[in-house]
Biopython code that builds the backbone (N, CA, C, O; Angstrom):
import numpy as np
from Bio.PDB.StructureBuilder import StructureBuilder

atoms = [
    (1, "UNK", "N", (-41.929, -27.823, -25.572)),
    (1, "UNK", "CA", (-41.495, -27.486, -26.901)),
    (1, "UNK", "C", (-41.854, -28.641, -27.834)),
    (1, "UNK", "O", (-41.729, -29.810, -27.470)),
    (2, "UNK", "N", (-42.298, -28.298, -29.035)),
    (2, "UNK", "CA", (-42.593, -29.261, -30.092)),
    (2, "UNK", "C", (-41.752, -28.878, -31.304)),
    (2, "UNK", "O", (-41.663, -27.704, -31.663)),
    (3, "UNK", "N", (-41.142, -29.866, -31.925)),
    (3, "UNK", "CA", (-40.351, -29.636, -33.133)),
    (3, "UNK", "C", (-41.007, -30.380, -34.282)),
    (3, "UNK", "O", (-41.396, -31.538, -34.137)),
    (4, "UNK", "N", (-41.129, -29.712, -35.429)),
    (4, "UNK", "CA", (-41.567, -30.357, -36.668)),
    (4, "UNK", "C", (-40.364, -30.338, -37.587)),
    (4, "UNK", "O", (-39.856, -29.271, -37.933)),
    (5, "UNK", "N", (-39.901, -31.527, -37.987)),
    (5, "UNK", "CA", (-38.661, -31.638, -38.752)),
    (5, "UNK", "C", (-38.919, -32.289, -40.104)),
    (5, "UNK", "O", (-39.578, -33.326, -40.187)),
    (6, "UNK", "N", (-38.405, -31.685, -41.145)),
    (6, "UNK", "CA", (-38.367, -32.293, -42.469)),
    (6, "UNK", "C", (-36.897, -32.516, -42.750)),
    (6, "UNK", "O", (-36.164, -31.568, -43.032)),
    (7, "UNK", "N", (-36.457, -33.773, -42.674)),
    (7, "UNK", "CA", (-35.024, -34.042, -42.655)),
    (7, "UNK", "C", (-34.588, -34.940, -43.792)),
    (7, "UNK", "O", (-35.380, -35.695, -44.356)),
    (8, "UNK", "N", (-33.320, -34.840, -44.113)),
    (8, "UNK", "CA", (-32.711, -35.751, -45.068)),
    (8, "UNK", "C", (-32.517, -37.104, -44.410)),
    (8, "UNK", "O", (-32.467, -37.209, -43.184)),
    (9, "UNK", "N", (-32.409, -38.135, -45.229)),
    (9, "UNK", "CA", (-32.155, -39.468, -44.704)),
    (9, "UNK", "C", (-30.757, -39.495, -44.102)),
    (9, "UNK", "O", (-29.807, -39.001, -44.708)),
    (10, "UNK", "N", (-30.634, -40.061, -42.935)),
    (10, "UNK", "CA", (-29.322, -40.244, -42.317)),
    (10, "UNK", "C", (-29.376, -41.524, -41.510)),
    (10, "UNK", "O", (-30.423, -41.878, -40.968)),
    (11, "UNK", "N", (-28.267, -42.211, -41.428)),
    (11, "UNK", "CA", (-28.239, -43.509, -40.760)),
    (11, "UNK", "C", (-28.251, -43.355, -39.245)),
    (11, "UNK", "O", (-27.212, -43.478, -38.595)),
    (12, "UNK", "N", (-29.413, -43.090, -38.690)),
    (12, "UNK", "CA", (-29.571, -42.994, -37.242)),
    (12, "UNK", "C", (-30.332, -44.174, -36.676)),
    (12, "UNK", "O", (-30.624, -44.204, -35.481)),
    (13, "UNK", "N", (-30.663, -45.158, -37.523)),
    (13, "UNK", "CA", (-31.526, -46.253, -37.069)),
    (13, "UNK", "C", (-30.897, -47.052, -35.934)),
    (13, "UNK", "O", (-31.598, -47.439, -34.999)),
    (14, "UNK", "N", (-29.580, -47.311, -35.994)),
    (14, "UNK", "CA", (-28.941, -48.077, -34.927)),
    (14, "UNK", "C", (-28.922, -47.282, -33.629)),
    (14, "UNK", "O", (-29.026, -47.853, -32.544)),
    (15, "UNK", "N", (-28.790, -45.974, -33.741)),
    (15, "UNK", "CA", (-28.666, -45.128, -32.558)),
    (15, "UNK", "C", (-30.015, -44.781, -31.945)),
    (15, "UNK", "O", (-30.149, -44.741, -30.722)),
    (16, "UNK", "N", (-31.013, -44.529, -32.785)),
    (16, "UNK", "CA", (-32.279, -43.988, -32.290)),
    (16, "UNK", "C", (-33.505, -44.827, -32.598)),
    (16, "UNK", "O", (-34.583, -44.502, -32.100)),
    (17, "UNK", "N", (-33.407, -45.872, -33.379)),
    (17, "UNK", "CA", (-34.565, -46.706, -33.676)),
    (17, "UNK", "C", (-35.153, -46.431, -35.048)),
    (17, "UNK", "O", (-34.737, -45.496, -35.732)),
    (18, "UNK", "N", (-36.118, -47.243, -35.449)),
    (18, "UNK", "CA", (-36.639, -47.245, -36.810)),
    (18, "UNK", "C", (-37.306, -45.949, -37.229)),
    (18, "UNK", "O", (-37.075, -45.486, -38.346)),
    (19, "UNK", "N", (-38.121, -45.347, -36.383)),
    (19, "UNK", "CA", (-38.824, -44.123, -36.761)),
    (19, "UNK", "C", (-37.838, -42.973, -36.897)),
    (19, "UNK", "O", (-38.002, -42.115, -37.764)),
    (20, "UNK", "N", (-36.831, -42.949, -36.062)),
    (20, "UNK", "CA", (-35.843, -41.879, -36.091)),
    (20, "UNK", "C", (-34.887, -42.003, -37.265)),
    (20, "UNK", "O", (-33.986, -41.177, -37.413)),
    (21, "UNK", "N", (-35.064, -43.022, -38.106)),
    (21, "UNK", "CA", (-34.220, -43.220, -39.277)),
    (21, "UNK", "C", (-34.229, -41.993, -40.189)),
    (21, "UNK", "O", (-33.235, -41.714, -40.859)),
    (22, "UNK", "N", (-35.334, -41.266, -40.219)),
    (22, "UNK", "CA", (-35.445, -40.132, -41.131)),
    (22, "UNK", "C", (-35.006, -38.807, -40.529)),
    (22, "UNK", "O", (-35.241, -37.756, -41.126)),
    (23, "UNK", "N", (-34.379, -38.830, -39.372)),
    (23, "UNK", "CA", (-33.852, -37.598, -38.785)),
    (23, "UNK", "C", (-32.425, -37.378, -39.255)),
    (23, "UNK", "O", (-31.633, -38.318, -39.310)),
    (24, "UNK", "N", (-32.101, -36.157, -39.588)),
    (24, "UNK", "CA", (-30.721, -35.837, -39.918)),
    (24, "UNK", "C", (-29.895, -35.870, -38.639)),
    (24, "UNK", "O", (-30.447, -35.858, -37.539)),
    (25, "UNK", "N", (-28.591, -35.911, -38.781)),
    (25, "UNK", "CA", (-27.719, -35.884, -37.608)),
    (25, "UNK", "C", (-27.963, -34.626, -36.786)),
    (25, "UNK", "O", (-28.014, -34.688, -35.558)),
    (26, "UNK", "N", (-28.114, -33.487, -37.454)),
    (26, "UNK", "CA", (-28.352, -32.224, -36.734)),
    (26, "UNK", "C", (-29.645, -32.291, -35.933)),
    (26, "UNK", "O", (-29.683, -31.839, -34.788)),
    (27, "UNK", "N", (-30.710, -32.849, -36.516)),
    (27, "UNK", "CA", (-31.981, -32.983, -35.799)),
    (27, "UNK", "C", (-31.836, -33.899, -34.594)),
    (27, "UNK", "O", (-32.346, -33.601, -33.514)),
    (28, "UNK", "N", (-31.144, -35.009, -34.783)),
    (28, "UNK", "CA", (-30.973, -35.962, -33.693)),
    (28, "UNK", "C", (-30.187, -35.342, -32.539)),
    (28, "UNK", "O", (-30.536, -35.538, -31.375)),
    (29, "UNK", "N", (-29.142, -34.603, -32.852)),
    (29, "UNK", "CA", (-28.353, -33.936, -31.813)),
    (29, "UNK", "C", (-29.208, -32.885, -31.108)),
    (29, "UNK", "O", (-29.150, -32.759, -29.885)),
    (30, "UNK", "N", (-29.995, -32.137, -31.866)),
    (30, "UNK", "CA", (-30.892, -31.140, -31.280)),
    (30, "UNK", "C", (-31.856, -31.805, -30.294)),
    (30, "UNK", "O", (-32.065, -31.299, -29.192)),
    (31, "UNK", "N", (-32.438, -32.930, -30.688)),
    (31, "UNK", "CA", (-33.376, -33.624, -29.801)),
    (31, "UNK", "C", (-32.679, -34.106, -28.533)),
    (31, "UNK", "O", (-33.230, -33.998, -27.437)),
    (32, "UNK", "N", (-31.473, -34.634, -28.681)),
    (32, "UNK", "CA", (-30.734, -35.091, -27.501)),
    (32, "UNK", "C", (-30.450, -33.942, -26.539)),
    (32, "UNK", "O", (-30.564, -34.099, -25.323)),
    (33, "UNK", "N", (-30.082, -32.799, -27.085)),
    (33, "UNK", "CA", (-29.704, -31.656, -26.245)),
    (33, "UNK", "C", (-30.910, -30.909, -25.675)),
    (33, "UNK", "O", (-30.929, -30.582, -24.488)),
    (34, "UNK", "N", (-31.909, -30.638, -26.503)),
    (34, "UNK", "CA", (-33.041, -29.810, -26.095)),
    (34, "UNK", "C", (-34.150, -30.616, -25.396)),
    (34, "UNK", "O", (-34.883, -30.068, -24.574)),
    (35, "UNK", "N", (-34.273, -31.899, -25.716)),
    (35, "UNK", "CA", (-35.297, -32.778, -25.152)),
    (35, "UNK", "C", (-36.706, -32.181, -25.239)),
    (35, "UNK", "O", (-37.388, -32.059, -24.222)),
    (36, "UNK", "N", (-37.153, -31.800, -26.470)),
    (36, "UNK", "CA", (-38.532, -31.321, -26.590)),
    (36, "UNK", "C", (-39.505, -32.451, -26.236)),
    (36, "UNK", "O", (-39.129, -33.623, -26.218)),
    (37, "UNK", "N", (-40.726, -32.091, -25.964)),
    (37, "UNK", "CA", (-41.740, -33.080, -25.612)),
    (37, "UNK", "C", (-42.070, -33.965, -26.807)),
    (37, "UNK", "O", (-42.265, -35.172, -26.659)),
    (38, "UNK", "N", (-42.132, -33.356, -28.004)),
    (38, "UNK", "CA", (-42.588, -34.068, -29.192)),
    (38, "UNK", "C", (-41.827, -33.594, -30.423)),
    (38, "UNK", "O", (-41.540, -32.405, -30.568)),
    (39, "UNK", "N", (-41.505, -34.532, -31.306)),
    (39, "UNK", "CA", (-40.936, -34.216, -32.617)),
    (39, "UNK", "C", (-41.771, -34.932, -33.661)),
    (39, "UNK", "O", (-41.910, -36.154, -33.618)),
    (40, "UNK", "N", (-42.333, -34.172, -34.606)),
    (40, "UNK", "CA", (-43.114, -34.732, -35.709)),
    (40, "UNK", "C", (-42.255, -34.626, -36.950)),
    (40, "UNK", "O", (-41.772, -33.544, -37.284)),
    (41, "UNK", "N", (-42.064, -35.731, -37.630)),
    (41, "UNK", "CA", (-41.262, -35.770, -38.846)),
    (41, "UNK", "C", (-42.012, -36.575, -39.887)),
    (41, "UNK", "O", (-42.961, -37.283, -39.550)),
    (42, "UNK", "N", (-41.613, -36.482, -41.134)),
    (42, "UNK", "CA", (-42.389, -37.203, -42.134)),
    (42, "UNK", "C", (-41.734, -37.356, -43.473)),
    (42, "UNK", "O", (-42.398, -37.753, -44.430)),
    (43, "UNK", "N", (-40.476, -37.061, -43.585)),
    (43, "UNK", "CA", (-39.821, -37.127, -44.899)),
    (43, "UNK", "C", (-39.804, -38.544, -45.466)),
    (43, "UNK", "O", (-39.994, -38.733, -46.668)),
    (44, "UNK", "N", (-39.580, -39.528, -44.617)),
    (44, "UNK", "CA", (-39.510, -40.909, -45.071)),
    (44, "UNK", "C", (-40.876, -41.555, -44.869)),
    (44, "UNK", "O", (-41.286, -41.829, -43.741)),
    (45, "UNK", "N", (-41.567, -41.791, -45.969)),
    (45, "UNK", "CA", (-42.933, -42.293, -45.895)),
    (45, "UNK", "C", (-43.009, -43.682, -45.283)),
    (45, "UNK", "O", (-44.000, -44.018, -44.635)),
    (46, "UNK", "N", (-41.972, -44.497, -45.481)),
    (46, "UNK", "CA", (-41.983, -45.862, -44.957)),
    (46, "UNK", "C", (-41.733, -45.895, -43.455)),
    (46, "UNK", "O", (-41.887, -46.946, -42.832)),
    (47, "UNK", "N", (-41.352, -44.770, -42.861)),
    (47, "UNK", "CA", (-41.016, -44.745, -41.450)),
    (47, "UNK", "C", (-42.181, -44.474, -40.538)),
    (47, "UNK", "O", (-41.979, -44.011, -39.415)),
    (48, "UNK", "N", (-43.399, -44.745, -40.977)),
    (48, "UNK", "CA", (-44.599, -44.474, -40.178)),
    (48, "UNK", "C", (-44.499, -45.188, -38.834)),
    (48, "UNK", "O", (-44.215, -46.384, -38.774)),
    (49, "UNK", "N", (-44.737, -44.438, -37.756)),
    (49, "UNK", "CA", (-44.722, -45.032, -36.433)),
    (49, "UNK", "C", (-44.227, -44.052, -35.393)),
    (49, "UNK", "O", (-44.053, -42.866, -35.672)),
    (50, "UNK", "N", (-44.000, -44.556, -34.189)),
    (50, "UNK", "CA", (-43.519, -43.713, -33.093)),
    (50, "UNK", "C", (-42.270, -44.327, -32.484)),
    (50, "UNK", "O", (-42.030, -45.530, -32.595)),
    (51, "UNK", "N", (-41.498, -43.497, -31.855)),
    (51, "UNK", "CA", (-40.271, -43.909, -31.201)),
    (51, "UNK", "C", (-39.958, -42.865, -30.146)),
    (51, "UNK", "O", (-40.722, -41.915, -29.972)),
    (52, "UNK", "N", (-38.869, -43.020, -29.452)),
    (52, "UNK", "CA", (-38.434, -42.032, -28.464)),
    (52, "UNK", "C", (-36.935, -41.828, -28.583)),
    (52, "UNK", "O", (-36.183, -42.755, -28.883)),
    (53, "UNK", "N", (-36.521, -40.597, -28.342)),
    (53, "UNK", "CA", (-35.116, -40.252, -28.194)),
    (53, "UNK", "C", (-35.036, -39.545, -26.855)),
    (53, "UNK", "O", (-35.466, -38.399, -26.728)),
    (54, "UNK", "N", (-34.493, -40.215, -25.864)),
    (54, "UNK", "CA", (-34.509, -39.655, -24.513)),
    (54, "UNK", "C", (-35.939, -39.446, -24.068)),
    (54, "UNK", "O", (-36.742, -40.377, -24.120)),
    (55, "UNK", "N", (-36.276, -38.245, -23.631)),
    (55, "UNK", "CA", (-37.648, -37.926, -23.199)),
    (55, "UNK", "C", (-38.535, -37.486, -24.355)),
    (55, "UNK", "O", (-39.727, -37.251, -24.157)),
    (56, "UNK", "N", (-37.982, -37.369, -25.552)),
    (56, "UNK", "CA", (-38.732, -36.863, -26.698)),
    (56, "UNK", "C", (-39.463, -37.989, -27.418)),
    (56, "UNK", "O", (-38.854, -38.988, -27.801)),
    (57, "UNK", "N", (-40.773, -37.826, -27.600)),
    (57, "UNK", "CA", (-41.547, -38.742, -28.445)),
    (57, "UNK", "C", (-41.377, -38.285, -29.878)),
    (57, "UNK", "O", (-41.561, -37.107, -30.186)),
    (58, "UNK", "N", (-41.027, -39.215, -30.759)),
    (58, "UNK", "CA", (-40.833, -38.932, -32.178)),
    (58, "UNK", "C", (-41.921, -39.672, -32.932)),
    (58, "UNK", "O", (-42.142, -40.860, -32.698)),
    (59, "UNK", "N", (-42.606, -38.979, -33.838)),
    (59, "UNK", "CA", (-43.692, -39.612, -34.587)),
    (59, "UNK", "C", (-43.599, -39.237, -36.066)),
    (59, "UNK", "O", (-43.332, -38.088, -36.418)),
    (60, "UNK", "N", (-43.823, -40.228, -36.912)),
    (60, "UNK", "CA", (-43.910, -40.041, -38.352)),
    (60, "UNK", "C", (-45.263, -40.594, -38.784)),
    (60, "UNK", "O", (-45.496, -41.798, -38.676)),
    (61, "UNK", "N", (-46.169, -39.728, -39.278)),
    (61, "UNK", "CA", (-47.509, -40.183, -39.632)),
    (61, "UNK", "C", (-47.616, -40.856, -40.993)),
    (61, "UNK", "O", (-48.704, -41.271, -41.391)),
    (62, "UNK", "N", (-46.497, -40.969, -41.715)),
    (62, "UNK", "CA", (-46.562, -41.508, -43.069)),
    (62, "UNK", "C", (-46.975, -40.423, -44.042)),
    (62, "UNK", "O", (-47.094, -39.259, -43.660)),
    (63, "UNK", "N", (-47.197, -40.789, -45.298)),
    (63, "UNK", "CA", (-47.450, -39.790, -46.331)),
    (63, "UNK", "C", (-48.801, -39.074, -46.202)),
    (63, "UNK", "O", (-49.847, -39.702, -46.037)),
    (64, "UNK", "N", (-48.742, -37.762, -46.281)),
    (64, "UNK", "CA", (-49.964, -36.957, -46.291)),
    (64, "UNK", "C", (-50.815, -37.295, -47.512)),
    (64, "UNK", "O", (-52.042, -37.226, -47.450)),
    (65, "UNK", "N", (-50.172, -37.660, -48.621)),
    (65, "UNK", "CA", (-50.908, -38.004, -49.839)),
    (65, "UNK", "C", (-51.843, -39.195, -49.633)),
    (65, "UNK", "O", (-52.788, -39.379, -50.401)),
    (66, "UNK", "N", (-51.588, -40.005, -48.603)),
    (66, "UNK", "CA", (-52.477, -41.109, -48.246)),
    (66, "UNK", "C", (-53.271, -40.797, -46.989)),
    (66, "UNK", "O", (-53.885, -41.682, -46.395)),
    (67, "UNK", "N", (-53.254, -39.530, -46.590)),
    (67, "UNK", "CA", (-54.094, -39.091, -45.481)),
    (67, "UNK", "C", (-53.471, -39.190, -44.105)),
    (67, "UNK", "O", (-54.163, -38.971, -43.111)),
    (68, "UNK", "N", (-52.186, -39.513, -44.005)),
    (68, "UNK", "CA", (-51.553, -39.671, -42.706)),
    (68, "UNK", "C", (-51.358, -38.336, -41.990)),
    (68, "UNK", "O", (-50.880, -37.367, -42.581)),
    (69, "UNK", "N", (-51.732, -38.297, -40.719)),
    (69, "UNK", "CA", (-51.488, -37.118, -39.894)),
    (69, "UNK", "C", (-51.402, -37.537, -38.432)),
    (69, "UNK", "O", (-51.714, -38.675, -38.082)),
    (70, "UNK", "N", (-50.975, -36.606, -37.583)),
    (70, "UNK", "CA", (-50.788, -36.882, -36.163)),
    (70, "UNK", "C", (-51.816, -36.120, -35.350)),
    (70, "UNK", "O", (-52.054, -34.935, -35.585)),
    (71, "UNK", "N", (-52.424, -36.804, -34.391)),
    (71, "UNK", "CA", (-53.234, -36.149, -33.371)),
    (71, "UNK", "C", (-52.411, -36.224, -32.092)),
    (71, "UNK", "O", (-52.001, -37.305, -31.669)),
    (72, "UNK", "N", (-52.171, -35.062, -31.478)),
    (72, "UNK", "CA", (-51.421, -35.049, -30.223)),
    (72, "UNK", "C", (-52.072, -34.073, -29.251)),
    (72, "UNK", "O", (-52.504, -32.984, -29.629)),
    (73, "UNK", "N", (-52.130, -34.485, -28.003)),
    (73, "UNK", "CA", (-52.526, -33.594, -26.916)),
    (73, "UNK", "C", (-51.291, -33.487, -26.026)),
    (73, "UNK", "O", (-50.819, -34.469, -25.453)),
    (74, "UNK", "N", (-50.786, -32.256, -25.933)),
    (74, "UNK", "CA", (-49.500, -32.048, -25.274)),
    (74, "UNK", "C", (-49.628, -30.975, -24.210)),
    (74, "UNK", "O", (-50.175, -29.899, -24.453)),
    (75, "UNK", "N", (-49.121, -31.279, -23.041)),
    (75, "UNK", "CA", (-48.976, -30.311, -21.957)),
    (75, "UNK", "C", (-47.494, -30.276, -21.613)),
    (75, "UNK", "O", (-46.655, -30.010, -22.474)),
    (76, "UNK", "N", (-47.185, -30.540, -20.389)),
    (76, "UNK", "CA", (-45.776, -30.678, -20.000)),
    (76, "UNK", "C", (-45.186, -31.973, -20.538)),
    (76, "UNK", "O", (-43.969, -32.157, -20.565)),
    (77, "UNK", "N", (-46.065, -32.859, -20.962)),
    (77, "UNK", "CA", (-45.665, -34.125, -21.575)),
    (77, "UNK", "C", (-46.696, -34.478, -22.642)),
    (77, "UNK", "O", (-47.726, -33.812, -22.750)),
    (78, "UNK", "N", (-46.434, -35.501, -23.419)),
    (78, "UNK", "CA", (-47.395, -35.966, -24.415)),
    (78, "UNK", "C", (-48.466, -36.761, -23.685)),
    (78, "UNK", "O", (-48.197, -37.821, -23.121)),
    (79, "UNK", "N", (-49.683, -36.232, -23.704)),
    (79, "UNK", "CA", (-50.794, -36.873, -23.004)),
    (79, "UNK", "C", (-51.534, -37.854, -23.903)),
    (79, "UNK", "O", (-52.068, -38.857, -23.429)),
    (80, "UNK", "N", (-51.567, -37.564, -25.201)),
    (80, "UNK", "CA", (-52.190, -38.457, -26.178)),
    (80, "UNK", "C", (-51.448, -38.295, -27.495)),
    (80, "UNK", "O", (-51.083, -37.183, -27.877)),
    (81, "UNK", "N", (-51.227, -39.400, -28.183)),
    (81, "UNK", "CA", (-50.517, -39.366, -29.462)),
    (81, "UNK", "C", (-51.062, -40.482, -30.332)),
    (81, "UNK", "O", (-50.982, -41.658, -29.975)),
    (82, "UNK", "N", (-51.620, -40.105, -31.479)),
    (82, "UNK", "CA", (-52.181, -41.096, -32.406)),
    (82, "UNK", "C", (-51.784, -40.738, -33.828)),
    (82, "UNK", "O", (-51.764, -39.569, -34.212)),
    (83, "UNK", "N", (-51.473, -41.756, -34.590)),
    (83, "UNK", "CA", (-51.317, -41.593, -36.035)),
    (83, "UNK", "C", (-52.664, -41.899, -36.639)),
    (83, "UNK", "O", (-53.237, -42.959, -36.388)),
    (84, "UNK", "N", (-53.169, -40.986, -37.428)),
    (84, "UNK", "CA", (-54.517, -41.133, -37.993)),
    (84, "UNK", "C", (-54.506, -40.955, -39.512)),
    (84, "UNK", "O", (-53.559, -40.428, -40.095)),
    (85, "UNK", "N", (-55.580, -41.409, -40.118)),
    (85, "UNK", "CA", (-55.924, -41.041, -41.479)),
    (85, "UNK", "C", (-55.276, -41.749, -42.624)),
    (85, "UNK", "O", (-55.537, -41.383, -43.769)),
    (86, "UNK", "N", (-54.438, -42.749, -42.397)),
    (86, "UNK", "CA", (-53.815, -43.447, -43.522)),
    (86, "UNK", "C", (-54.894, -44.173, -44.307)),
    (86, "UNK", "O", (-55.582, -45.048, -43.781)),
    (87, "UNK", "N", (-55.033, -43.803, -45.561)),
    (87, "UNK", "CA", (-56.005, -44.472, -46.421)),
    (87, "UNK", "C", (-55.442, -45.810, -46.878)),
    (87, "UNK", "O", (-54.259, -45.916, -47.201)),
    (88, "UNK", "N", (-56.263, -46.792, -46.902)),
    (88, "UNK", "CA", (-55.840, -48.127, -47.339)),
    (88, "UNK", "C", (-56.253, -48.323, -48.787)),
    (88, "UNK", "O", (-57.319, -47.870, -49.204)),
    (89, "UNK", "N", (-55.408, -48.997, -49.551)),
    (89, "UNK", "CA", (-55.743, -49.267, -50.948)),
    (89, "UNK", "C", (-56.797, -50.357, -51.015)),
    (89, "UNK", "O", (-56.884, -51.215, -50.137)),
    (90, "UNK", "N", (-57.597, -50.307, -52.075)),
    (90, "UNK", "CA", (-58.587, -51.363, -52.280)),
    (90, "UNK", "C", (-59.901, -50.943, -51.982)),
    (90, "UNK", "O", (-60.842, -51.727, -52.108)),
]
sb = StructureBuilder()
sb.init_structure("model")
sb.init_model(0)
sb.init_chain("A")
sb.init_seg("    ")
for serial, (resi, resn, name, xyz) in enumerate(atoms, 1):
    if name == "N":
        sb.init_residue(resn, " ", resi, " ")
    sb.init_atom(name, np.array(xyz, "f"), 0.0, 1.0, " ", f" {name:<3s}", serial, name[0])
structure = sb.get_structure()
């Protein structure tokens, strides 16, 4: 299972780490209970990066307006995961 979440800011950073900062409480509880293979989120542009909640890989590619996106190859587990396309200023 893969979840794509657009969430409100909620203080989950102490519980789940920096990337998971942009997950709502409901999303975080869902991930803990369902343990999907991958969760892609992106509401918080500054939260670009990857993290894990249990067995779930959580990734935020940063703002699409700067070209950020996720490349993932997923089977029973995440086989490849890359954040791509962030345009650099200058």
